[in-house]
N, C-alpha and C positions, 0 to 999 in steps of 0.2 A: 684379246680383242685388238684389232688394228684400226688406225685412223688415217684419213687422208692427210698427208704431210705436204705443206706448201711453204716454200722459202721464197720470199720476195726479194727483188733487187732493192737496194737502198733507195728510198724515195723520201726526200725531205720537203716538207711544206712549212717553212718557217715564216710565221706572221709576227711582226714586231709591233709591240704596243697594243695588242688586242686585249679587250676586257674579258678576263676569264671568269667573271661571275656567272656566265652561262653554264658552267660545268658544275656537276653535283658535288656535294660535300663528301668527305671521306666515308667510304662504305666499309671500312675495316672492322667495325663492330660485328662480332659474331664470326669473324674469319680467323684463320690460323696461318701462321707463317711456317714455311717448310724449308727454311734455309739449311737446316741440318738433316733434312730428310733426303736420303739417297735415291728415293723413287723418282722416276721421270714424271713429267707432267701428265702423260697418258695413263700412268699407273696409279695416280692418286685416287683414293676412294671418294665416292660421293655418298650423300645420305639417301639417295634415291634407290628405290627397288628397280630391278630390271624392267618390270612391266610398266613403270612410270616414265621410261626414257623413250623419246621419239627418235632422236638422232644425236650423234656426237661428232665434233670436228676439232682438229688441231691445226694451227697455222702459225708461222713465224714472221717477224718483221725485223729486218736488219737496218740499223741506223749508223750512218757514217758521220763521225764528228758530233757526238751527242751534245757536247758542251762547248762547241766552237762558237756559237752565237752568244755574246755576253749579255744580250737583253734579258732582264729577269722575267719578262712576260712572254717570251717566245714560246711557241707550241709547235709540235711536230705531229703530223697526221699522215698515215699511209695513204698514198694517192690511189693505189689500186686496191679495191675492197675484195674481201673474200665473200663469195656468194653461196649461201645455202639457207635452207628453210624459208625461202622466199624473202630473204633480207640480205642487205649488204653490211658486212662487219669490218670495222677498222680499229686500229690502235690510235689512241689520242694521248700524246705524251707532252708533259711540261717539264723540260729538263731541270729547271730551277724552281719548280713548284708553281701551283696556281695561287690565286689570291687568298685561298683558305689556308695556305701553308704559312707557318710562322717564319718570317724573315727569310724565306726562300732557302731553307736548309735541307729540304727533302725534294726528291723527284716525285712527280705525280703521274700516275698511269691509269687510263680509263679504257673501257671497251665501249665502242660506239655501234649502235644498231640503227639501220634505216630500212623501212619496209619498201619493197619494190612495187612500182605501179599501183600504189594505193590511191583509190579515188578520194577526192577531197571530202573529208567528213567520214570516211569509212572507218569502221571499228576494227582494230586488230590488236593482238596480244601475244607475246612470247614469254613464256616462263623459262628462265635460264639459270643454271648453275654454271659458274665459270671459274677458271684459274688463270691468273696472269703471272708470268715468270720472266725474270731477267737471268739469262743463262750464263754460266761460268765455264771456263775450260776445266774447272774442277767441279764435277757434278754435285759433290756434297755441299758446295758453296753457292749453288744456284739459289736465287731468292724467289720464292713463290708465295702468292696469297690467293685465298679462295673467297668467293662472295656469291650472292644470288640476287636476282632482281627480276621484276616483271616489266619488260619493255612493252609499251602500249601506245595507242594513238593519242590518248589524252595527255600524255606527258609533254611538258614544254621542252625538256631536254631528252636527248636520245642516248646519253652515255651514262655509265655507272662504273665506279672503280675506287681508286685510292688516292686521296690528296697527299698522303704521306706513305708512299709505297716503300721507300727506303731512303736513307740519308745520302746526300750527294757525296760526302766524304767517303762513305763505304763503297760507293760505286767507283769512285776515282782511285781507290786504294789498289795499287798494282798487285798486291799479294792476294786479292780476291779473284783475280782472273776474269773480270767482266769485259775488259777491253782487249781486243785482238787487232793490232794495227789501227787503233782508234775506231774500231767498229764494235757495236754493241748489238746483241741479238735478244729480241723479246719473243716470247712464245705465249700463245693463248690456247686454252682448251675450253670449248663451249659445249655444254650439254643442254639440249632442248628437252623440257619435261612436258608431260601431258597436263595441260591446263594447270590447275592448282592442286597438287597432290596433297595427301593427308600430312606428309612430313613437313610441308611448306608452313603449316600453321604453327609449328613449334619453333620456327626460326625467328630471329630478331627482325623487326620491321614488317611482320605479317600484317596485311591490310584486309580486314574482313569485308569492307565495302567493295574494294577492288576485286576480291576473290569471289564474293557471293552476291554482291548487290545489296546486302543487308548489314546492319550494325547491331552490336550487342548492348546489354545494359550492365552498368557497373554494380558490383556487389558491395553493399554497405557493411557487410559483416556476416550476416546469415540470411540474406534476402534472395537466395537463389530460387526459392519456391515462388516468390513474387515475380522475379524476372521471367521465369519460365511461363507463368500464367499470363503475364502482360504481353509477351510475344505472341502467345496463342490468340489472345483477344485482339491484338493489333492486326493480325492477319485474318481476322474475321471482318472483312472489309465493310460490310453493312453496319456493323457496330461502330467501326472507326468513323464512318461518315456521320452516324448519329451523335457520337461524342463531339465531333467538330461543330455540330449545329447547336450544341447546348449554350444557353446564355451563361456568362461567367463575369466575375469581377476581376479587379487587378490585384487582389490580395493573395498571399501565399496560403491563406486558410481555405481557399476555395478548392475542393476536390475536383470539381469540373475543370477549372483552369489548369490545375496541376496535371490532370490526366491528358488534357488537350496538349499541354506542353510536351509531355513524354511522347505521345503519338506523333506530334509534329517533328520532334527531334529525330525519332526513329525513321521518319519518312524522308528527312532532308539532310541530316548530318552525315559526315563521312567518318565519324569516330564514335566510340562508345558513349552512351547516353546515361546521365546521372538520374537518380530517383529520389534524391534527398528532399527536394521540394514536394514531391508527391507524398512521401511518408510524413513529412511535416504537416501537410494538409490533412492527413489521417488523424493528427493529434498525437503522433508517435514521437518519442525522444530517441536518443542514441541507444539506450538500453533496449528499446523495442526492436531496433534494427539488428540486434544480436540474438534475438529470440527466434528459434526455429518453429515454423508452423506447418500445418498441413495445406498442401496446394489447393485441394478441393474446397476446404473450409474457407480459405482466402477468396477463392473464386465466388463462392456463395455470398460472402459478406460484401465484396466489391460490387457484384452485380445488383445486389439488393440496394446498395447505396446509389448506384447509377440509375436504377429504375426509379427511385424516389426523386432524383434530380431531374429526370426526364418528364415528370408529371407536369401537365400544363404547357408543354413545349411541343414543337413539331416532331420531336423524337419520342413522344410518349407512346408506349406500347412496343418499342423496338426490342427490349429484352425478352418480353413474352413471345413476340413473333419469331424470335430466333431460337430460344431455348426451351419454351414451355411445351410439354406434352401432357396427355391425360391417361390415367389408368383407372381401371375399375376393380375394386375389391368386392368379392361376392361370396355368399354361402347359398348353394342351390340344393334343395332337397331332392333325394333320389326317387322316393316313392310317391310324393305328392307334388302338385304344381305350386311350388312356393320358392321364391328367391328373394334374398335380402342383399342389396348391393349399395355401394357408395362410390361415386366418381370423384376423383381428386386430381389436381395438377401436380406435375413434377418438373424440376429444372435439370435434374441429373439422375443417373441410375447407378446404384452401387451393386456391383456384381461379385459373387464369391469366386475366389481363385483356387483355394485349397482343393486338391483332388479333382480339379476340372482342367481338362487338357486343352480346351479351346474356348473362344468367346461364345460359340453356339451352346456349348455345354453349360456355361454360366447363365445364359438366357433361359435354357431349359429348366434349370434349377429355380430361376426367379419366378417362373409362371407355373411350376408344378402344382398339381392339385393335391390337397390332403383330404382323406376320407374321415368323416366324423361318424363313428358308429360305436356300438357296445356302450361302455360307460361314458363315452365321449360324444354321445348323440347331441344333436343341435335342437334347442328349444325354439320351434317355429311358432310364431304367433298364430293362434287359432288351430294349430295342428299338433301341438304337444311335441314330445321328443321324437326326432326323425333322423334317419340316416341321411347324411348330406355330404356334398363336396365343397371344400373351401379353397379359394385361390384368388388370383388376380390376373388380369390380362390388360394389354394396352389398347386404349381406344384411339389414341392419336400419338404419333411420334413427331418430334419437332424437326425443323430444317437442320439445326445444328445439335447433334447428339453428344452430350458429355457423359462419358462412361468412366466411373471410378472403379478400379480393380482393387478389391479389398486385400491389400498385401500385409496389413497389420491386424493381427487377431490375438485374443488371449488364449494361451495354452494352459489348460487346466492342470495337466500333469506337471508342467514346469512351473506353474503358479506365477506366470509372468507374461507380459506382452511379447510377442515374437513377430518377426517378419517372415512372410510366406514367400520363399524364393522359387516355388515350383514353376516348371515350364508351363506357360499358358499362351497358346498361339492365338493370333488374331490376323485376319486377312485384310489386305488393302481394300478389298471390295466385299461387302456383305449384303445379304437380303434378309429383312426381318418381317416379311409378310406373315409367316406362321405364328408370330407373336401378337398379331393385331386381331381385335375382335371382329372387325369388318375391314379386310384389307383394301377394298375399293379398287378402282380401275387403275390407279397410279401405283406402280410397285414401290415398295419400301427399300429401294436400292440406295446404299450409302457407300461413300468413298472416304478413306482415311486421309486426314490432312494434318493432324498433330498427334505426337506421342510424347507425353510428359513422363520422364524417367527418373526413378529414385535410385541412387547408389548409396550403399551403406547398410546399416542395421537399425534396430529400434532406438538405439541411443544417439546415433549421429548419422549424418548422411549429406547428400548433395543432389540437387535437382538440375536436370538439363532438359531441353525440349528439342525434339526432332519435328520440323515443320516443313510442309510443302507450301511455299508462299504463293504460288500461282497454280491455276487449274492444270495447266499442261507443263508445269515446271518440275524441277528436280528437288530432292530433299536437302535440307540444311540442318546442321546441328547448332543449336543456340546454347552455348555454355557461358553464361554471364556475359562478359564483355567480348567474347570471341565467337565468331560464326564461321563455320567451315562447310564445304560441300561434302555430302556423304552419299553413299549408294542406298538404294531401296532396301537392300539386304541388311545393311547396318542399322537403318532406321526401324525395320520391323524385326527380322530374325534375330538381330543382335540384342533385342530387348524382350524376348519371350520368357527369359528366366533359364533355369537349368533343368536338365533331364535327371531322372532318378532311375537307377538300375538296381533292382533288389533293395530298394529303400536307401541306396547310397547316391550321393551327388556324383554325377559323371562330369569330370572336368573336360575343358575344351582341348583341342589338339595340342595347344601350347602350354597346357597346364596352368592357365591363368586363374589363380585362386580368387582374384577380386571379381571375376565375372559373375560369380554366383550371387553377389550382392547387388547387381545392376539389373533392373527389370522395369517394364512399363508399369506405371501407376495410374495414369489417366489417358484416355483416348478421346480424340475429337473427330467425329465423323460428320460429313455434310451430305445431305440427301441429294442424289443426282439431279432430281427434278427441280431443285432449288438452288443449285450451285451457282448459276449465273446471277441470281439475285443476291446470294450471300457474298460471293466473291466479286461483286461489281467493282470495276476499277475505281480507285479513289484519285480524283483529279484535284489540282490546286483550287479550282472553283468551288469545290465542296466545302471549303473552309471560308468562313466569313472574312471579308477583306479587313475589317477592323481587328479581328482576332489574329490574322496572319501578320498584320503590321505590328500589333502589340508584341507578339512573340519574337518577331524579327528585331524589334527595338530592344527587347530584353536581351536578346543574344548579343547585339552590338554593345549594349551597356556592360554585359558580363565580360566581353572581350576587352572593352576599354578598361575595366577594373583590373583585369589580369595584366594588361600593359602598364597601367598606372602603378600597380603593386610592384612590378618588376623594376620600375624606374623611380619608385617612391624615395629611395635612399639618396637620390640626386637633388630632391626638391624640398622646399619648405612651403607649407600651406598657410596662407593668411586669410582671415575673414575681416572685412573692412566695413565700417558703418559711418554714415555721414549725418549731418543735421536733419536731412529730410526723412531719414528712417527713424531717427529719435523722435521727430515731431509726430510720427504716427502712433507713438506709445503715449497713452493718456493715463497711465497708472504709475506704480512705483518704478524706481530705477530709470535708467536711460534706454533700456530695451526690454522686450518681453520674449517669451518662448516663440511668439509668432513673427518676430522681427526677421526680415529678409536681409541677410548679410551678403555682400559681394565677395566671392572667393577668388583668390589669385594664387596660382602655383608659380613659385619663383625658384629659379635654379640657385643652388647654394653658392655657386661661384660668382653670382651677380654682385656688382657694385651698387652703391646707393644710387648712382646715376642710372644704372640699368633698371633698378627697381622703380625709380620715378618715371623713367621713360615708359616702362610697361604699364604702370598705373595711369599715366597720362593717356595712353591708348584706350584703356578700359573706361576711364571716367571723362575723357574729352577735355582734359585740363593740361596747362603747361606745368612743368616741374616746379616753378617758383610759386605756383598757386596751391600747393599741397604741403601739408605738414602732418606727420603721423604721431599719435600718442598710443602708448602701449597700455592695454587693460591689465589690471592686477587684481587678485583676490584679496579682500581685506579680512581682518580678523572677525568683523561683525557679520560676515557672510555675504556682503555685497561685492560687486565687481565694478570697478570704476577705472577710467583712464588716469594714469598716474604721472607719466613722464614723456616728454618729447623724445622720440628715438630716431626718426627718419625725416629728412628735409632740412636739417640744420646746415648752416654754412660750414664749409671745410670737410664735409663728409663724402663728397661725390666720388672720389677715387677709391674709397675704402669698401671692402666687401661687407655685405650686411651681416655675415656671420661673425665679424670681428667686433660689432657694436654692442651686442647684448647677449645674455645667456638665454637665448630664445627657447620657448617651449616647443616651437616648431622643429627644433633640432632633435627633440626627443619623440617625434612622431605625432605631437598634438597640433591642433589648429591654433594659430596665434591671432588673437583678436586685437584690432587696431581701430582707433577713432581717427578719421581723416578730417582735419581742419581745412576749410576752404573759404574763399571770399564770400561775404554775404551777398545776397541777391542785389544785382545792380552794380556791384563793385568788381574790380579785376585783381586786387591785391589782398593778401591776407591781412586781417585786422591787426593793428599794432597794439602795444600795451596801453591801457588807460593810464594816463600820466599822473604820477604822484606830484604834488606841488613842490616837493623838494628835489625832483628828478627832472632834468632838462631833456634827456634823450628819450626817444620812443622805442629804442631797441629792447629786446627781451633779455632778461637776466635769468640765471638759473634759479633764483629765489622767487620768481614770479609764480602765481598760481592761476590755473585754468578753472574757472567757475562756470557751472551750467545753471541756466535760469529757467524757471517755470512760472507761469502766470495762472493764478486760480481765480475764476470768475464765480463768485458765490451765487449770483442771481441765476446763472445758467447751470451751475453745478458742474463746471467743466475745468479741466486742468490742461494747460497747453504749454509745450516746450517752445521757447522763443529763441534760444541760441546759447552760445558760449562766448566768454570773453576772458582776457588775461588781465590780472591786476597785480600791482606790486604787493608783496606780502605785508608791508608796513602801512599800506593805505587803509583808511577807514572804510568799513563796510558800507557806510552811507554813500561812498563814491559810486556804488553800483546802482543806486536809485535812479540817477539820470538815465542810465542805460535801460533800466527796467521800464521807465516811463516812455522813452523814445521807441523802444522795440514793441511795447504792448499798446502804444497809442493812448497813454494816460496823460492828461494835462498836468502841467507843472502845478505845484502847490497842493495836489491831492495827496493826502497822507497814505503811506503804505505800511503794511505790517509784513515783516519778513520772517520766514521760518527756515530752518535747515532740515532737509530730509536725510536723516542719518541712516535709518533702516525702517522697515515696516513696524508700525506701532511705536516708533520713537521719532517724533516730529517735535523739535524744540524751537521755540521763538528765539530770535537772535537780537542782540543789542547792536544796532548799526553804528553806534558811536564808538565802538571798539574796532581795532584793526583786525585784518584777516589773521594776523599772527596771534593776536590776543584771543581771538575766537577759535583758534586752533583749526582753522580751515586750510585745506590742502587741495592740490590739483585733483579734480574729479569730484569734488563736493558739489552738492545741489542746493541752491537757494530757491525757495518757492515764496512768492509774494502775493498779496491781494490788496485791493483798495479797501481801506478801513471803513468807509461810509457804507459799503455794500454788505457788510457783515451784520445784518439785522435778523430779527427773529422770524421774519417771513420766509427766509431762505431755508431750504431743506437741510443743507449742511452749511451753516453760517460761516464757519472758519476753516482754514486750511487743515487744522487738526481734525475737525469733524469729518471732512471729506476723506482724509487719509484713513481715518478709523473705518469709515464706510467701505473704502477699498479693501481694507484688511479682512472685513467680514463678508464681502460680496462673494456670491457663488451662483453659478447658473445651473439649475437642475432641470433635467428632462424627465417629464412624467409620461408614462405609458400605461394604458389600461391593461390590467392583468388578464382580462377576458378578451382574447384576440378576435373572437367571433363578433364583437361589437364594432370592429373596424374603426375605432376612434383614432384620429391623428395624434401624433406626439405633441406635447405642449412644453415649451421652454419658458421658464420663469427665472428672472433675476431676483435672488433672495439674499438674506443675510444669515450667516451661520448661527447667529444668536436669536433667531426667530423661534417661537414656541410652536409645538405641534399643532395646536388649534389655529394659530395664525396662518400656518402653511395651508392647512385644510380649508380655512376660510377663503384664502386667495385662490386656491385651485378650484374650489367649489363654485366660485363666482364665474368661472370660465367654462363650466360644464352644464349647459342648459339641458333640461329634461325635454321629453317629446311634447309636453303641453306648454313649453316655453318657460316654466318656472326654473329657478336655479336649484342646484343640488344642495341638500342639507349637508353641510360639512361634517355633521356628527355621524353621517352614514358612510363616510369615506374611511377606508383603512389602507394604510401604507404598507408596502412590502419592499424589502431589499432584494435585488437580483442575487441569486446564488447559483451560478452556472447558467447553462444555455436554456434549460426548461424548468428550473426550480426557483423558489424564492423563500424568504423568511419574513414573517409578518413583524411589523414594528409595534411594540407595546406602547400604548398611549399613556397609561397610568393616570395621573391626575391632570394631564394636559400640559404640564410644565416642562416636559422634555424638550430640549432645544434641537434644532435642525443639525447642529454640529454633532450632537450625541447620536442622533438618528443615523447619520451617515458615517459615523466613526468606524464602524465595522464593515463598511461597504467593501465589496469585492475589489481586488486590485486589478481585475481584468479590465484593460483599457476600453473594451467594447461596452462595458457597463458602468464605467466611472461616472459619478455625478448623475446617476439615473435612479429614479424611484418609480415603483409600480403602485397603482391605486386600484382598489377594489370597491365596488358598490355593495353595500350591506343592506339586508332586509330589516335589520334592527339597528338601534343606536349602538355606536361603538362602546359606550360605557356599559350598556347591557351585555354586549358581546363579551367584553373582557371580564364581566362578572360571572360568566358561565364557563363550562368546560367544553372545548372543541374536541371532537373525536372523528377521525376518518376511518371508516371500515370499508372492506372490499368484499362485495357479495360475489361468491363463486357459484355459478349456475350448474345444472347437471351436465351441460355441454362443455364445461371447463372455462367458460368466459368469465372474466372478473371485471366488475364495474365498481367505481368508487361512490360511497355515500358519505356526505359530510354532515355530521350531527352537531348540535349545540345543546349541551346538557346542563341541567342544574347540578350544583355541587351536591354530592351525596348519592348521585345516580349510580346504580350498580349494573353489573353485566346482565343480571336477570331482567332489570327494567328495559335495557336496550333490546334484548332478545324478544321480549313480549311486544314492544312497540314495532319492531321490524317484522314480526310475524304477520302484522296487519298492514304492513306497508305495501301499497299496490305495485311498487317497483320490484318487490321481491316475489318472484314467481316460483312457488313450491311445486314439486313434482306431483302429478296426479297419482294417488294411491301411495304416496310416500309417508314418511313418519310424521311430517309436520313439525318436527322438533328442530330447533336451531342451536348451533354452538358457535363460539368465538375462539379462533385459534391465534396463537402468536407465531408469526413467520419471521425468520431471520436468515438471510443468505441461503434462500431456497430450501430451508429446513423448518419443520414444525418443532418449536421448542416446547409448547405445552398447550393444553386446552384451558382457557380462563375459567376459574370458578365463578359460579353465578352470583356469589355474594361479594365479589371483588368490586372495589370502588373504581369507577371509570377514570378518575383523575390520575390514578396510579398506572394506567396503561402507557407504556413507552411508545412514542411515535417517531422518535428521531431517526433510528435505524431499524425500526421494526414495522411490521405490517399486521394489522388486526384483520383477520379474514373470517367472514361470516359464511356459513354453509349449512345446508340441511343434513341432519344425521341420517345416514342410510339405515334401512330397516334392520339389517343384520348386525348393526352396531349399537342398537338401543340398549340391549342388556349385556353387551360384551364386557368382559373384564380385562382382556388383554388385546393390545393393538399392535399392528406392524406400522412403523413409521417409514414411509416409502419416499425416496428422493430420486431425482434424475442426475446422472453424472456422465462424464465422457472420459473413459480410460483411467483417469486418476480420481481418487476419492475426493480430492479437494476441488476438482473442476465440476462443481454443481451447477445446474441450470434448471429451468422449468419450474412448474408448480408442484410442490410436494402434496401428499395426501395420506390418509390413514386407512388401514384395512383391519378388520377383525381377525383374530387368530382362530382358525378352524381346527378342531381336534383331528388327529390322524390324517392330515392333509399332506400330500406330496407336492413337490415343486411343479410337476406337470399341471396339476389342478389349480395351484396357486397362480400360475401364469394366465389362466383364463380370467380370473378375477382381476389380476393386474391389468390385463389388456382392456377390460371393460371400464375400469376405474380411470385409466390413463387417457381415455378418449382417442387412443391411437387405433388405426385400422388394423385388422388382423394381418394384412400383408406387411404393413409397416412394423408391427410388433414382432413379426417373425425374425426380423434382423436385430432385435434388441437382445441383450444378455442380462440375466438376473444374478445378482450377487448379494452377499451379506457384507455390510460395512460396519466397522466399529464406530459407534456414535461418538465416542470420546477421542478416537484416533483420527484426527483430521487428515493426516498423511498416511494412514494405514493402507495396506494393499487390499483391494477387493478380493473376496473369496467367492468365486463363481460357482453356481449351483447346477447340479445335474437333475434331469427330470424325475429320476426315481428317488431322490433324496427326501427324507422326512423333514418337514418344515419345523415341527416342534423340537425334534432332536437337534437340529442345527442351531435353533435359537437358544436352546438350553446351554449350549457351549459358549455363548457370547454374553458378556456382562451387560453391555448396552447395545443391543443389535438394531440395525436399520436395514431395510431392504433397498438395494440400489438397482435402478434400471440404467444400464450402460448403453448409451446411444448418443450420436452427435446432436447438437442443438438443431432445432427445426430449420430446414432450408428456407431460401428467400421467399418462396411462394406461401409459406406459413407465416402469418402475421402474429407475432407474440407481443404481449405486454411486458415481457421479461427483458429488461435492458442488459442483463448480464449473460444472456445466452451466447454461447460460442466463445472460443479462446481468442479468435482474431476480432479486434474491435476497431472500427473506423468511427471516430468521435465527431466528425463534422459532416 
């Protein structure tokens, strides 16, 4: 291949003293040096395929006297540009390096690009691979470097290259042959590529946003399935707008806010988006982020969560309007006019892939009719056994159609789950009219917009998503944090799976063995008639201004944290408190958890004068008006100011790091007390003079004492200030200060106490010195007027008040019955109050409808135990104290110091003398409702069954057995049937459920039963409600399935997709043994020691509302 060769005359444009910050940093990362490569610049290989190349050009630039100018900042630019591909191209050379170069030891060389005749604001882009060379008379010593860059209109700089192209000493070395008569020749090879080629994404510096307009999501460990689904949901624009409209709070536990944050970042950021806050809002920890899940299962759970969050908002109904369709399951008699049908909704469709060549084949299989005849005739009400057709058909298809391709199935022969890699074709456009019961006038034409792909096998794998972000746009591949442009062929044909020829996998033309593991797992089609509504453009105005401002503020704070963290090693953090903040604390110590500290970030190189000047700006004081005391932790658990550290004479020039062993040097915040002039004064208070000391200057032996005034009449504690005393002064010397600052007349006797720590308040003898009293700086003296301490005061003495503070607690009471809509009540109580005292106080604030007060004996307290559960408090003899009641309270901050109350129909004493029992009545339709019973001691299961048989809330089936039984349920398994003579107080209710149900007719006299459970793929992943079936003699699996379907309440169409297996009842981790239709049930059961029948199917999708909290492997807990 030949290239146009251009040799320029030497043109120097030397600009002295120019700021070279305008030039880009070294682009040498990912490049290679070819100093020892004998190939010419034109022959150097590139990573581009021939079809990716638009054009190539080579040109040279000869410089006369490269190093003649001594100015270290001079630059040389070719005056006459090379013109090709609509741009002007120049060399830009810094002979002694640009500002990014260390001490000007290297030469810097850049390639400059300028678009010709570009209108102002016009968008343009040039994807370029280039080589820059300094030629030598010895070809093998020519120095070359390769790089790549996208020159475009949005760039502030139009050059790219190498700050450290090569060292100056190497260029000036005559043995290298770079200079000929002081002339140096540079050469450039520029290859213009087609847009952003596939190889571009593998190179360092690839920018997804620049290449595709989209950004990816960071993988936390094994969250590729979540990332793929989130991208597909994000580009369902109507859903994104609905998410933006949701109300949210400012906490990380809000799923709504976390999802809004992810969508907003995907929409506005130029770099990959993190999902840690989203998974944290799900209630997940780090281990959850490393667990692989099914992408469709995650979609169901997330949509279900969003749908619940949208209730009562403007977005209510969005999920159903996008994804909900309806299908009809039916059985239609052939010879008589009778049809039984049931209509139900769906949010996604699972299609069989195995042995199906196309999507249409899978749909045909889904709606195929089964003939019921011979021994399998249908029992039609009023018509007896009849030949019939059984099947299902779609009544309505949704605007957005989620199709899951069943790539994972159980292989009976292999006795293991396997991945189906068969080739399964799907078209970009499909028509589904033939699968609709009544197609209607609007055709069911759909266009493909997302293909979620799984690579790997049953044990491990990776998800990516191919998505068409815009209606008329091209396809992009979303592979976690990287997004690339791809062709339609790659998005569709490349994910069909593999062909089989004579039962063998046919490899691709390149023998790519990994390709057989990569295929489509989920497809997202949008109905053509709804596409403008679904893909409606999302504008900035679609997000609430308050939400946008909140998210932008979060982003700024996060950026500030990053900057601060990068510079943290240069600074010390101080937290400073003054008298005015201490005065806001009316309890123990000098500050509380609510105290607002002023923070100062101080450079470690600062002197004391620098520190005081900075503090002066913060607090509006002069340096001489501030003195700082360092807080220290004492052995008794308190924290008090201990010693003066800043503001002393003679410190000004010294660095603050030289004065103390600061905690701030170890990364902790340093707490300081700032002593300032008292109100109305301009100078710091001097020491209170001892009679033997003439000067007022402070000595190292002086002590700083903090004073509090207790008013027994008001029951109020007030901080009045601090003062310095000589250590040998009598403590009585503090009394004039106390009277003056508290406004107490002279002659009024005072009683003084030392606040040592909570529950240790000692009276002091003021006739002793501070030294004799062992008082030190930071100690607190609390005083009161002696005449006010009479019996009419609630807390007569300082000790009484401090004792009250030690036992004081604020409790929030909430009604356990949320339907009553009663407001929360906050009460200030003592931890040593008894149960009945608390009930009496609360009952006085809970008026009944007739205006009377609630009888406190009919109140029962509960401790919150999680978001929706609670544990009752046992009253006993009524002597239990509040401290004991809340001792086992949850450590969840959301429920700290919270008690729930319940209205009882009986006296709590009578309640606790009986046996509470919760039973769950399971109706014939499978619904379960709770019945709470209060039983006498000695009540048996037989008594309960008899009472419940006459309970109007228990609806027995017409023509049924009329006999009830009580089952013990644990972890979705039936453990046993309770014996009728068992005592009810022995029934476990902590982790068990007592289920009441009517005995089916065929089980009245049965001796053997099948214990049936629901599971998904693994025996340990149980879900749903288990049930019993009677064993029928000589029954085969095909007949058993009919009884299982009827007992499970699943529709025939739904049950068709379920698999039946035998599970070892004792082997929690045992492998399921899947059954064939012709197998004998009794023979199979005889080979098992503790058999269970398992129904293998996923937990019910979002449109099925289940009482089962454990359904599904993916759980969003908030």
